[in-house]
DOVEXDO-703288 format. One record per residue: residue number from 1; x, y, z of N, C-alpha, C in turn. Coordinates in Angstrom, 2 decimals, decimal comma. Layout:
<pts>
<pt NUM; <X; Y; Z>; <X; Y; Z>; <X; Y; Z>>,
...
</pts>
This chain:
<pts>
<pt 1; <0,81; -1,20; 0,00>; <0,00; 0,00; 0,00>; <0,85; 1,25; 0,00>>,
<pt 2; <2,00; 1,18; 0,65>; <2,90; 2,34; 0,64>; <3,33; 2,66; -0,78>>,
<pt 3; <3,63; 1,63; -1,57>; <4,02; 1,83; -2,97>; <2,87; 2,41; -3,78>>,
<pt 4; <1,65; 1,88; -3,55>; <0,48; 2,38; -4,28>; <0,22; 3,85; -3,96>>,
<pt 5; <0,36; 4,22; -2,69>; <0,07; 5,60; -2,29>; <1,14; 6,57; -2,75>>,
<pt 6; <2,32; 6,08; -3,10>; <3,31; 6,95; -3,71>; <2,78; 7,47; -5,05>>,
<pt 7; <2,07; 6,61; -5,78>; <1,52; 6,97; -7,08>; <0,17; 7,66; -6,95>>,
<pt 8; <-0,61; 7,28; -5,93>; <-1,96; 7,83; -5,75>; <-2,19; 8,07; -4,26>>,
<pt 9; <-1,75; 9,22; -3,76>; <-1,81; 9,49; -2,31>; <-3,22; 9,42; -1,72>>,
<pt 10; <-4,25; 9,71; -2,53>; <-5,61; 9,70; -2,02>; <-6,30; 8,37; -2,10>>,
<pt 11; <-5,56; 7,31; -2,38>; <-6,15; 5,98; -2,53>; <-6,89; 5,55; -1,27>>,
<pt 12; <-8,10; 5,05; -1,46>; <-8,92; 4,57; -0,34>; <-8,89; 3,04; -0,34>>,
<pt 13; <-8,65; 2,46; 0,82>; <-8,50; 1,01; 0,92>; <-9,42; 0,47; 2,00>>,
<pt 14; <-10,08; -0,63; 1,69>; <-10,81; -1,36; 2,72>; <-9,99; -2,59; 3,07>>,
<pt 15; <-9,73; -2,77; 4,36>; <-8,85; -3,85; 4,78>; <-9,60; -4,99; 5,43>>,
<pt 16; <-10,91; -5,08; 5,13>; <-11,73; -6,22; 5,57>; <-11,64; -6,45; 7,07>>,
<pt 17; <-11,84; -5,36; 7,82>; <-11,89; -5,42; 9,29>; <-10,56; -5,83; 9,93>>,
<pt 18; <-9,46; -5,60; 9,23>; <-8,13; -5,81; 9,81>; <-7,59; -4,44; 10,21>>,
<pt 19; <-7,60; -4,11; 11,50>; <-7,19; -2,76; 11,94>; <-5,77; -2,43; 11,51>>,
<pt 20; <-5,55; -1,14; 11,25>; <-4,21; -0,70; 10,88>; <-4,26; 0,49; 9,95>>,
<pt 21; <-3,11; 0,90; 9,48>; <-2,99; 2,11; 8,68>; <-3,67; 2,00; 7,33>>,
<pt 22; <-3,93; 0,78; 6,85>; <-4,55; 0,61; 5,52>; <-6,06; 0,47; 5,58>>,
<pt 23; <-6,61; 0,54; 6,75>; <-8,06; 0,40; 6,88>; <-8,71; 1,78; 6,87>>,
<pt 24; <-9,15; 2,22; 5,69>; <-9,78; 3,53; 5,56>; <-11,27; 3,49; 5,87>>,
<pt 25; <-11,90; 2,35; 5,68>; <-13,32; 2,23; 5,99>; <-13,67; 0,75; 6,19>>,
<pt 26; <-14,83; 0,51; 6,81>; <-15,28; -0,85; 7,07>; <-16,51; -1,18; 6,24>>,
<pt 27; <-16,73; -2,47; 6,02>; <-17,84; -2,91; 5,16>; <-18,68; -3,99; 5,84>>,
<pt 28; <-19,60; -3,63; 6,71>; <-20,50; -4,65; 7,28>; <-21,27; -5,35; 6,15>>,
<pt 29; <-21,31; -6,67; 6,17>; <-21,95; -7,42; 5,10>; <-23,35; -7,89; 5,50>>,
<pt 30; <-24,33; -7,51; 4,69>; <-25,73; -7,91; 4,88>; <-26,27; -7,53; 6,24>>,
<pt 31; <-25,75; -6,45; 6,79>; <-26,24; -5,95; 8,07>; <-26,08; -4,44; 8,10>>,
<pt 32; <-26,98; -3,78; 8,81>; <-26,90; -2,33; 9,01>; <-26,67; -2,08; 10,49>>,
<pt 33; <-25,64; -1,32; 10,86>; <-25,40; -1,05; 12,28>; <-26,63; -0,41; 12,94>>,
<pt 34; <-26,77; -0,65; 14,23>; <-27,91; -0,10; 14,97>; <-27,78; 1,40; 15,20>>,
<pt 35; <-26,56; 1,91; 15,08>; <-26,33; 3,33; 15,35>; <-25,21; 3,84; 14,45>>,
<pt 36; <-24,99; 5,13; 14,45>; <-23,93; 5,72; 13,65>; <-22,56; 5,24; 14,15>>,
<pt 37; <-21,61; 5,10; 13,23>; <-20,27; 4,65; 13,58>; <-19,29; 5,82; 13,48>>,
<pt 38; <-18,23; 5,82; 14,30>; <-17,30; 6,95; 14,34>; <-16,22; 6,90; 13,26>>,
<pt 39; <-16,46; 6,14; 12,20>; <-15,48; 6,04; 11,11>; <-16,25; 5,75; 9,82>>,
<pt 40; <-15,61; 5,95; 8,64>; <-16,29; 5,71; 7,36>; <-16,70; 4,24; 7,22>>,
<pt 41; <-17,90; 4,00; 6,68>; <-18,37; 2,62; 6,51>; <-19,40; 2,56; 5,40>>,
<pt 42; <-19,60; 1,35; 4,89>; <-20,69; 1,09; 3,95>; <-21,19; -0,33; 4,17>>,
<pt 43; <-22,50; -0,49; 4,09>; <-23,09; -1,82; 4,22>; <-23,18; -2,47; 2,84>>,
<pt 44; <-22,63; -3,67; 2,72>; <-22,72; -4,45; 1,48>; <-23,94; -5,35; 1,60>>,
<pt 45; <-24,94; -5,11; 0,78>; <-26,22; -5,80; 0,92>; <-26,56; -6,56; -0,36>>,
<pt 46; <-26,96; -7,82; -0,20>; <-27,42; -8,62; -1,34>; <-28,81; -8,12; -1,76>>,
<pt 47; <-28,97; -7,78; -3,03>; <-30,26; -7,28; -3,51>; <-31,27; -8,40; -3,74>>,
<pt 48; <-30,76; -9,59; -4,06>; <-31,63; -10,74; -4,31>; <-30,79; -11,98; -4,56>>,
<pt 49; <-31,26; -13,14; -4,12>; <-30,49; -14,36; -4,33>; <-29,29; -14,43; -3,40>>,
<pt 50; <-28,11; -14,51; -3,99>; <-26,88; -14,57; -3,20>; <-25,85; -13,59; -3,75>>,
<pt 51; <-24,63; -13,69; -3,22>; <-23,57; -12,80; -3,71>; <-23,28; -13,10; -5,18>>,
<pt 52; <-23,33; -14,35; -5,55>; <-23,14; -14,72; -6,95>; <-24,49; -15,06; -7,56>>,
<pt 53; <-24,51; -15,38; -8,83>; <-25,75; -15,61; -9,56>; <-26,60; -16,71; -8,92>>,
<pt 54; <-27,89; -16,42; -8,74>; <-28,85; -17,39; -8,22>; <-30,02; -17,46; -9,19>>,
<pt 55; <-30,28; -18,62; -9,82>; <-31,41; -18,71; -10,75>; <-32,73; -18,34; -10,07>>,
<pt 56; <-33,55; -17,58; -10,79>; <-34,87; -17,18; -10,29>; <-34,80; -16,51; -8,92>>,
<pt 57; <-33,82; -15,65; -8,75>; <-33,63; -14,95; -7,47>; <-34,83; -14,06; -7,16>>,
<pt 58; <-35,18; -13,99; -5,88>; <-36,23; -13,10; -5,44>; <-35,58; -11,83; -4,89>>,
<pt 59; <-35,87; -10,69; -5,49>; <-35,24; -9,43; -5,09>; <-36,06; -8,72; -4,03>>,
<pt 60; <-35,39; -7,91; -3,23>; <-36,08; -7,18; -2,18>; <-37,11; -6,22; -2,77>>,
<pt 61; <-38,09; -5,88; -1,98>; <-39,16; -4,99; -2,44>; <-38,66; -3,55; -2,54>>,
<pt 62; <-39,38; -2,72; -3,28>; <-39,02; -1,32; -3,39>; <-39,05; -0,63; -2,04>>,
<pt 63; <-40,05; -0,96; -1,22>; <-40,13; -0,34; 0,11>; <-38,91; -0,69; 0,96>>,
<pt 64; <-38,57; -1,96; 1,00>; <-37,40; -2,35; 1,80>; <-36,13; -1,69; 1,26>>,
<pt 65; <-36,01; -1,62; -0,04>; <-34,81; -1,04; -0,65>; <-34,66; 0,44; -0,29>>,
<pt 66; <-35,73; 1,20; -0,40>; <-35,68; 2,63; -0,08>; <-35,43; 2,84; 1,40>>,
<pt 67; <-36,12; 2,09; 2,25>; <-35,93; 2,23; 3,69>; <-34,50; 1,88; 4,09>>,
<pt 68; <-33,94; 0,88; 3,45>; <-32,57; 0,46; 3,72>; <-31,60; 1,60; 3,40>>,
<pt 69; <-31,75; 2,19; 2,24>; <-30,89; 3,29; 1,83>; <-30,98; 4,45; 2,82>>,
<pt 70; <-32,20; 4,84; 3,16>; <-32,40; 5,98; 4,05>; <-31,79; 5,72; 5,42>>,
<pt 71; <-32,02; 4,54; 5,97>; <-31,51; 4,21; 7,29>; <-29,99; 4,23; 7,32>>,
<pt 72; <-29,36; 3,71; 6,28>; <-27,90; 3,67; 6,21>; <-27,33; 5,08; 6,11>>,
<pt 73; <-27,89; 5,89; 5,22>; <-27,37; 7,25; 5,02>; <-27,57; 8,10; 6,27>>,
<pt 74; <-28,71; 7,95; 6,95>; <-28,97; 8,71; 8,17>; <-27,93; 8,42; 9,26>>,
<pt 75; <-27,36; 7,21; 9,22>; <-26,34; 6,83; 10,20>; <-24,93; 7,10; 9,70>>,
<pt 76; <-24,82; 7,77; 8,56>; <-23,51; 8,18; 8,05>; <-22,81; 7,20; 7,15>>,
<pt 77; <-23,52; 6,17; 6,69>; <-22,89; 5,17; 5,85>; <-23,27; 5,27; 4,39>>,
<pt 78; <-22,68; 4,40; 3,58>; <-23,03; 4,25; 2,17>; <-23,66; 2,88; 1,97>>,
<pt 79; <-24,49; 2,78; 0,95>; <-25,07; 1,49; 0,58>; <-24,35; 0,94; -0,65>>,
<pt 80; <-23,80; -0,26; -0,51>; <-23,20; -0,97; -1,64>; <-24,15; -2,12; -1,96>>,
<pt 81; <-24,87; -1,99; -3,05>; <-25,91; -2,97; -3,41>; <-25,32; -4,02; -4,36>>,
<pt 82; <-25,36; -5,27; -3,94>; <-24,82; -6,35; -4,76>; <-25,87; -6,89; -5,73>>,
<pt 83; <-25,56; -6,85; -7,02>; <-26,39; -7,46; -8,06>; <-25,49; -8,40; -8,85>>,
<pt 84; <-25,81; -9,70; -8,82>; <-24,96; -10,69; -9,46>; <-25,41; -10,97; -10,89>>,
<pt 85; <-24,53; -10,82; -11,89>; <-24,89; -11,12; -13,27>; <-24,94; -12,63; -13,51>>,
<pt 86; <-25,71; -13,02; -14,53>; <-25,78; -14,43; -14,90>; <-24,58; -14,87; -15,71>>,
<pt 87; <-24,51; -16,12; -16,11>; <-23,39; -16,64; -16,89>; <-23,14; -15,88; -18,19>>,
<pt 88; <-24,21; -15,30; -18,75>; <-24,06; -14,55; -20,00>; <-23,84; -13,06; -19,76>>,
<pt 89; <-23,66; -12,67; -18,50>; <-23,39; -11,28; -18,18>; <-24,61; -10,41; -17,98>>,
<pt 90; <-25,80; -10,94; -18,15>; <-27,01; -10,14; -18,00>; <-27,58; -10,27; -16,59>>,
<pt 91; <-28,44; -9,31; -16,24>; <-29,15; -9,34; -14,97>; <-30,53; -9,94; -15,17>>,
<pt 92; <-31,09; -10,43; -14,08>; <-32,47; -10,88; -14,11>; <-33,40; -9,67; -14,04>>,
<pt 93; <-34,63; -9,83; -14,51>; <-35,56; -8,71; -14,57>; <-35,80; -8,09; -13,19>>,
<pt 94; <-35,75; -8,90; -12,14>; <-35,96; -8,39; -10,79>; <-34,96; -7,32; -10,41>>,
<pt 95; <-33,73; -7,44; -10,91>; <-32,71; -6,44; -10,61>; <-33,05; -5,11; -11,27>>,
<pt 96; <-33,49; -5,16; -12,52>; <-33,88; -3,93; -13,22>; <-35,09; -3,28; -12,56>>,
<pt 97; <-36,04; -4,11; -12,12>; <-37,23; -3,59; -11,46>; <-36,85; -2,89; -10,15>>,
<pt 98; <-35,92; -3,48; -9,43>; <-35,48; -2,89; -8,16>; <-34,79; -1,55; -8,39>>,
<pt 99; <-33,89; -1,51; -9,35>; <-33,18; -0,26; -9,63>; <-34,12; 0,83; -10,14>>,
<pt 100; <-35,18; 0,42; -10,83>; <-36,17; 1,39; -11,28>; <-36,87; 2,03; -10,09>>,
<pt 101; <-37,14; 1,22; -9,06>; <-37,75; 1,76; -7,84>; <-36,84; 2,82; -7,23>>,
<pt 102; <-35,56; 2,54; -7,17>; <-34,60; 3,53; -6,66>; <-34,61; 4,80; -7,52>>,
<pt 103; <-34,59; 4,62; -8,83>; <-34,53; 5,76; -9,74>; <-35,74; 6,67; -9,59>>,
<pt 104; <-36,91; 6,09; -9,49>; <-38,14; 6,88; -9,35>; <-38,12; 7,67; -8,05>>,
<pt 105; <-37,72; 7,02; -6,96>; <-37,70; 7,69; -5,66>; <-36,62; 8,76; -5,60>>,
<pt 106; <-35,45; 8,45; -6,13>; <-34,33; 9,40; -6,08>; <-34,57; 10,61; -6,97>>,
<pt 107; <-35,34; 10,47; -8,03>; <-35,63; 11,61; -8,90>; <-36,30; 12,73; -8,11>>,
<pt 108; <-37,07; 12,37; -7,11>; <-37,76; 13,35; -6,28>; <-36,94; 13,73; -5,04>>,
<pt 109; <-36,25; 12,76; -4,46>; <-35,71; 12,95; -3,11>; <-34,19; 12,88; -3,00>>,
<pt 110; <-33,47; 12,92; -4,10>; <-32,02; 12,70; -4,05>; <-31,27; 13,71; -3,18>>,
<pt 111; <-31,78; 14,93; -3,06>; <-31,04; 15,94; -2,29>; <-31,01; 15,59; -0,80>>,
<pt 112; <-31,91; 14,72; -0,36>; <-31,91; 14,30; 1,04>; <-30,92; 13,16; 1,27>>,
<pt 113; <-30,29; 12,68; 0,19>; <-29,34; 11,56; 0,26>; <-27,94; 11,99; -0,14>>,
<pt 114; <-27,78; 12,50; -1,35>; <-26,45; 12,82; -1,86>; <-25,83; 14,01; -1,12>>,
<pt 115; <-24,58; 13,86; -0,73>; <-23,83; 14,96; -0,13>; <-24,31; 15,38; 1,24>>,
<pt 116; <-25,11; 14,57; 1,88>; <-25,65; 14,95; 3,19>; <-24,72; 14,52; 4,32>>,
<pt 117; <-25,02; 15,02; 5,50>; <-24,28; 14,70; 6,71>; <-25,24; 14,14; 7,76>>,
<pt 118; <-24,71; 13,53; 8,78>; <-25,57; 12,99; 9,84>; <-26,07; 14,11; 10,74>>,
<pt 119; <-27,17; 13,84; 11,39>; <-27,75; 14,79; 12,35>; <-28,26; 14,00; 13,55>>,
<pt 120; <-27,50; 14,00; 14,65>; <-27,97; 13,31; 15,85>; <-29,33; 13,87; 16,29>>,
<pt 121; <-30,21; 13,03; 16,77>; <-30,04; 11,61; 17,14>; <-30,30; 10,63; 16,00>>,
<pt 122; <-30,22; 11,11; 14,75>; <-30,29; 10,26; 13,55>; <-31,69; 9,77; 13,20>>,
<pt 123; <-32,50; 9,47; 14,23>; <-33,85; 8,98; 13,96>; <-34,75; 9,20; 15,16>>,
<pt 124; <-36,04; 9,23; 14,87>; <-37,06; 9,27; 15,92>; <-38,29; 8,57; 15,37>>,
<pt 125; <-38,64; 7,44; 15,95>; <-39,78; 6,68; 15,45>; <-39,56; 6,26; 14,00>>,
<pt 126; <-40,50; 6,63; 13,14>; <-40,42; 6,27; 11,72>; <-39,60; 7,26; 10,91>>,
<pt 127; <-39,07; 8,29; 11,53>; <-38,39; 9,36; 10,80>; <-36,88; 9,26; 10,95>>,
<pt 128; <-36,19; 9,43; 9,82>; <-34,73; 9,50; 9,80>; <-34,32; 10,92; 9,42>>,
<pt 129; <-33,17; 11,38; 9,97>; <-32,70; 12,73; 9,72>; <-31,43; 12,73; 8,88>>,
<pt 130; <-31,31; 13,66; 7,96>; <-30,04; 13,97; 7,30>; <-29,92; 15,49; 7,23>>,
<pt 131; <-28,69; 15,98; 7,03>; <-28,46; 17,42; 6,96>; <-27,72; 17,75; 5,67>>,
<pt 132; <-28,20; 18,77; 4,94>; <-27,54; 19,21; 3,73>; <-26,35; 20,09; 4,03>>,
<pt 133; <-25,51; 20,33; 3,03>; <-24,32; 21,16; 3,22>; <-24,68; 22,60; 3,58>>,
<pt 134; <-25,87; 23,04; 3,15>; <-26,29; 24,42; 3,46>; <-26,98; 24,53; 4,81>>,
<pt 135; <-27,03; 23,44; 5,57>; <-27,64; 23,47; 6,88>; <-29,08; 23,01; 6,91>>,
<pt 136; <-29,68; 22,80; 5,73>; <-31,06; 22,32; 5,68>; <-31,16; 20,94; 6,33>>,
<pt 137; <-32,28; 20,69; 6,96>; <-32,51; 19,41; 7,61>; <-33,59; 18,65; 6,84>>,
<pt 138; <-33,34; 17,38; 6,60>; <-34,31; 16,55; 5,89>; <-34,91; 15,54; 6,87>>,
<pt 139; <-36,23; 15,51; 6,91>; <-36,97; 14,59; 7,76>; <-37,60; 13,55; 6,84>>,
<pt 140; <-37,14; 12,31; 6,91>; <-37,56; 11,27; 5,98>; <-38,45; 10,28; 6,72>>,
<pt 141; <-39,72; 10,28; 6,35>; <-40,72; 9,44; 7,01>; <-40,80; 8,10; 6,29>>,
<pt 142; <-40,49; 7,02; 7,00>; <-40,51; 5,68; 6,43>; <-41,90; 5,08; 6,63>>,
<pt 143; <-42,66; 4,99; 5,56>; <-44,05; 4,57; 5,65>; <-44,19; 3,05; 5,73>>,
<pt 144; <-45,15; 2,60; 6,53>; <-45,47; 1,18; 6,58>; <-46,22; 0,78; 5,32>>,
<pt 145; <-46,34; -0,50; 5,10>; <-47,09; -1,02; 3,96>; <-48,54; -0,52; 4,02>>,
<pt 146; <-48,97; 0,16; 2,96>; <-50,34; 0,65; 2,88>; <-50,61; 1,91; 3,68>>,
<pt 147; <-49,61; 2,44; 4,36>; <-49,82; 3,64; 5,19>; <-49,95; 4,89; 4,33>>,
<pt 148; <-50,84; 5,78; 4,73>; <-51,00; 7,07; 4,06>; <-50,31; 8,15; 4,88>>,
<pt 149; <-49,99; 9,24; 4,22>; <-49,37; 10,36; 4,92>; <-50,26; 10,79; 6,07>>,
<pt 150; <-49,74; 10,85; 7,29>; <-50,56; 11,30; 8,42>; <-50,83; 12,80; 8,34>>,
<pt 151; <-51,92; 13,23; 8,94>; <-52,28; 14,65; 8,94>; <-51,36; 15,46; 9,84>>,
<pt 152; <-50,84; 14,82; 10,88>; <-49,95; 15,50; 11,82>; <-48,76; 14,59; 12,12>>,
<pt 153; <-47,58; 15,19; 12,11>; <-46,36; 14,46; 12,42>; <-45,65; 15,22; 13,53>>,
<pt 154; <-45,44; 14,56; 14,66>; <-44,83; 15,23; 15,81>; <-43,43; 14,71; 16,07>>,
<pt 155; <-42,51; 15,63; 16,35>; <-41,13; 15,29; 16,66>; <-40,71; 15,97; 17,95>>,
<pt 156; <-39,95; 15,25; 18,78>; <-39,45; 15,79; 20,03>; <-37,94; 16,02; 20,01>>,
<pt 157; <-37,27; 15,59; 18,93>; <-35,80; 15,63; 18,89>; <-35,23; 17,04; 18,84>>,
<pt 158; <-35,96; 17,96; 18,23>; <-35,50; 19,34; 18,17>; <-36,67; 20,26; 17,87>>,
<pt 159; <-36,45; 21,55; 18,08>; <-37,48; 22,54; 17,81>; <-36,92; 23,58; 16,85>>,
<pt 160; <-37,53; 23,78; 15,67>; <-37,05; 24,78; 14,71>; <-37,16; 26,20; 15,27>>,
<pt 161; <-36,39; 27,10; 14,69>; <-36,50; 28,51; 15,06>; <-37,80; 29,06; 14,50>>,
<pt 162; <-38,28; 30,19; 15,04>; <-39,58; 30,73; 14,60>; <-39,70; 30,97; 13,10>>,
<pt 163; <-38,60; 31,30; 12,43>; <-38,67; 31,60; 11,00>; <-38,45; 30,41; 10,09>>,
<pt 164; <-38,42; 29,22; 10,63>; <-38,14; 28,03; 9,82>; <-39,24; 27,77; 8,80>>,
<pt 165; <-38,84; 27,28; 7,63>; <-39,77; 26,93; 6,57>; <-39,67; 25,43; 6,29>>,
<pt 166; <-40,81; 24,80; 6,08>; <-40,82; 23,36; 5,80>; <-41,58; 23,10; 4,51>>,
<pt 167; <-40,95; 22,35; 3,62>; <-41,59; 21,96; 2,37>; <-41,48; 20,44; 2,23>>,
<pt 168; <-42,26; 19,88; 1,32>; <-42,16; 18,47; 1,00>; <-41,47; 18,36; -0,35>>,
<pt 169; <-40,40; 17,57; -0,43>; <-39,70; 17,42; -1,71>; <-40,67; 16,85; -2,75>>,
<pt 170; <-40,60; 17,43; -3,94>; <-41,49; 17,00; -5,01>; <-42,71; 17,88; -5,17>>,
<pt 171; <-42,85; 18,88; -4,28>; <-43,95; 19,83; -4,37>; <-43,48; 21,19; -3,86>>,
<pt 172; <-43,92; 22,28; -4,47>; <-43,49; 23,61; -4,04>; <-44,24; 24,14; -2,82>>,
<pt 173; <-45,27; 23,44; -2,40>; <-46,11; 23,94; -1,32>; <-45,35; 23,99; 0,01>>,
<pt 174; <-45,58; 25,06; 0,77>; <-45,01; 25,17; 2,12>; <-45,98; 24,55; 3,12>>,
<pt 175; <-45,42; 23,85; 4,09>; <-46,24; 23,20; 5,10>; <-46,25; 24,02; 6,38>>,
<pt 176; <-47,34; 23,95; 7,09>; <-47,46; 24,65; 8,36>; <-46,90; 23,78; 9,48>>,
<pt 177; <-46,35; 24,44; 10,50>; <-45,86; 23,71; 11,66>; <-46,08; 24,57; 12,90>>,
<pt 178; <-46,07; 23,95; 14,05>; <-46,28; 24,67; 15,30>; <-45,48; 24,01; 16,41>>,
<pt 179; <-44,99; 24,83; 17,36>; <-44,26; 24,26; 18,51>; <-45,16; 23,30; 19,27>>,
<pt 180; <-44,55; 22,25; 19,82>; <-45,29; 21,27; 20,60>; <-44,34; 20,62; 21,60>>,
<pt 181; <-44,54; 20,90; 22,89>; <-43,65; 20,34; 23,90>; <-42,21; 20,78; 23,69>>,
<pt 182; <-41,31; 19,81; 23,70>; <-39,90; 20,10; 23,45>; <-39,56; 20,12; 21,97>>,
<pt 183; <-40,55; 19,82; 21,12>; <-40,32; 19,76; 19,69>; <-41,33; 20,56; 18,90>>,
<pt 184; <-41,85; 19,94; 17,86>; <-42,82; 20,63; 17,02>; <-43,74; 19,62; 16,34>>,
<pt 185; <-44,81; 20,15; 15,76>; <-45,77; 19,32; 15,05>; <-45,92; 19,84; 13,64>>,
<pt 186; <-45,78; 18,96; 12,68>; <-45,91; 19,29; 11,27>; <-47,33; 18,99; 10,82>>,
<pt 187; <-47,95; 19,97; 10,16>; <-49,33; 19,82; 9,70>; <-49,32; 19,54; 8,20>>,
<pt 188; <-49,85; 18,41; 7,80>; <-49,83; 17,99; 6,40>; <-51,20; 18,26; 5,77>>,
<pt 189; <-51,22; 18,99; 4,66>; <-52,47; 19,36; 4,01>; <-53,16; 18,14; 3,41>>,
<pt 190; <-54,48; 18,24; 3,26>; <-55,25; 17,15; 2,65>; <-54,81; 16,89; 1,23>>,
<pt 191; <-54,47; 17,96; 0,49>; <-54,06; 17,79; -0,90>; <-52,76; 16,98; -0,99>>,
<pt 192; <-51,82; 17,27; -0,10>; <-50,55; 16,53; -0,11>; <-50,77; 15,08; 0,32>>,
<pt 193; <-51,66; 14,88; 1,26>; <-51,94; 13,52; 1,72>; <-52,56; 12,68; 0,61>>,
<pt 194; <-53,38; 13,31; -0,21>; <-54,03; 12,59; -1,31>; <-53,11; 12,41; -2,50>>,
<pt 195; <-52,10; 13,27; -2,62>; <-51,20; 13,23; -3,78>; <-49,73; 13,27; -3,33>>,
<pt 196; <-49,27; 12,27; -2,62>; <-47,87; 12,26; -2,16>; <-46,92; 12,22; -3,35>>,
<pt 197; <-45,79; 12,93; -3,26>; <-44,87; 13,01; -4,40>; <-44,02; 11,77; -4,64>>,
<pt 198; <-44,03; 10,83; -3,70>; <-43,24; 9,60; -3,88>; <-43,86; 8,47; -3,07>>,
<pt 199; <-43,35; 7,27; -3,29>; <-43,82; 6,10; -2,57>; <-42,80; 5,68; -1,50>>,
<pt 200; <-43,26; 4,94; -0,53>; <-42,43; 4,26; 0,46>; <-41,85; 5,17; 1,55>>,
<pt 201; <-41,41; 6,37; 1,18>; <-40,82; 7,30; 2,15>; <-41,03; 8,72; 1,66>>,
<pt 202; <-41,46; 9,60; 2,57>; <-41,72; 11,00; 2,21>; <-40,70; 11,89; 2,89>>,
<pt 203; <-40,23; 12,89; 2,15>; <-39,16; 13,75; 2,65>; <-39,65; 15,18; 2,84>>,
<pt 204; <-39,41; 15,70; 4,05>; <-39,74; 17,08; 4,37>; <-38,44; 17,84; 4,60>>,
<pt 205; <-38,34; 19,02; 4,00>; <-37,13; 19,82; 4,08>; <-37,36; 21,01; 5,01>>,
<pt 206; <-36,53; 21,10; 6,03>; <-36,63; 22,18; 7,00>; <-35,46; 23,15; 6,76>>,
<pt 207; <-35,80; 24,37; 6,39>; <-34,77; 25,38; 6,06>; <-34,79; 26,51; 7,08>>,
<pt 208; <-33,63; 27,15; 7,24>; <-33,48; 28,27; 8,18>; <-33,96; 27,87; 9,57>>,
<pt 209; <-33,53; 26,68; 9,98>; <-34,04; 26,14; 11,24>; <-33,31; 26,65; 12,47>>,
<pt 210; <-32,11; 27,14; 12,26>; <-31,33; 27,59; 13,41>; <-30,82; 26,46; 14,26>>,
<pt 211; <-30,79; 25,25; 13,72>; <-30,31; 24,10; 14,50>; <-28,79; 24,17; 14,65>>,
</pts>
């Protein structure tokens, strides 16, 4: 590694959980840590079947896939999704269907994922937190199967400043909120509840929060 770094000083190396100077990050396999880790990490997750090609593999659902991504990023990690090609180099249709689910969701909500930072306490109930480089806070609600957007969402983890603005990604409408206890309550309009901008997880952006 010393020879390699002479040529490429910024080289990043994973040393497969062998501590030392060459271990730049860790890769938990098929598991997501329960909490944020104090060093760079990424979870290596099988999308369907096994690590190598599995005939007629059953791929994870779109809901599980999106929730997995959000939970990992909120804890400061990256998601490494394993998709195994067949003997002829092609993927099974389930892999394409799964990636399409990611593409549709990310088209609306990518700013809550890419380039974000962690925000303790990372989660509260069904909601995961991320923070943008500009200080914006993203509240990502992980919906249960068949669940509709609730009319009121209450959080105790923090309280926005009086001038804070909250929007839902995928719509220009501003949402109303009010202080509640040690936190605040988000009021979701009937129109937004009937026409959510994405499936599986909804993202609310809190700007000028003073956090």
